[in-house]
N, C-alpha and C positions, 0 to 999 in steps of 0.2 A: 530495521527494514520498514517496510512498508507493502502495502499489496500492489501494487504498479511494480517493484522491481521482485518483490518475492514469488511471484507469476513465471518470471522468465527463468525461475532458476526449479520448479517444481515441486516446493515447499509449502504452495500456498492454493489450495484447488480452490477454483470458482465457482462450481457446482453447489457445495453446501456452504462457500462462503470461511471455511476455516483455514488455518494453518495445518501442515501434516507433521504433527511434532513428532511421531514415529521417523520418518525421514530427514527431521532435522537433527533428532539423537541420533542417528544413526552417520549424519554427516560431518558433526561436529559435537566435540568431546564436551566443551560449557557449554550452558546454554544459553539460546538467543533470547534478545530483547525484539521482541515482535510490535508491527503498530498496535495502537488498539482503536485509534481515530477514524473512523470514517470519512466520506468525502464532503459531509456535513450531518451536522449544524460543525459550529468551530468547535475546534479542542481549547480552545480557551481567549482569552482576553491579556495583553500586555499592560505594564501600571497605568499608561497612557491612552489606553485603550485600542489598540492595535490589533486587531484578529489574526489569530493564531491559528495557524489550521493545519489537516495533515499533507505530506509532501509525497511528491511521487519521482520516479526518473526519468529521463530524458525523452525517452520515446512515446511515455504516454504523457507525459506533458506536450510534449508535441504534438498529440491527435488531439488533447482539449484544444491548444490552441491553433488548430488550422479548422476546427470544425468539425472533427467525426463525430460520428451518431452510431449505434450498432449497426451492423451488418456493414459499416464504410470499409473496402479494403483497399 
């Protein structure tokens, strides 16, 4: 999962910018693989040079597409 989707579940804490491992352990018997890539820089490149970046969920993606900035409601 990524920060955008995880923030809606409560197991990502925006203030310190970390996953809340204790809540993850309570909610899921198996360990979770959580995203480590931030919004920049690119996570990598494909063999043909295409940039690979972190993804996000539909609502966070829509806010980016609409040009929302901090404080937009």
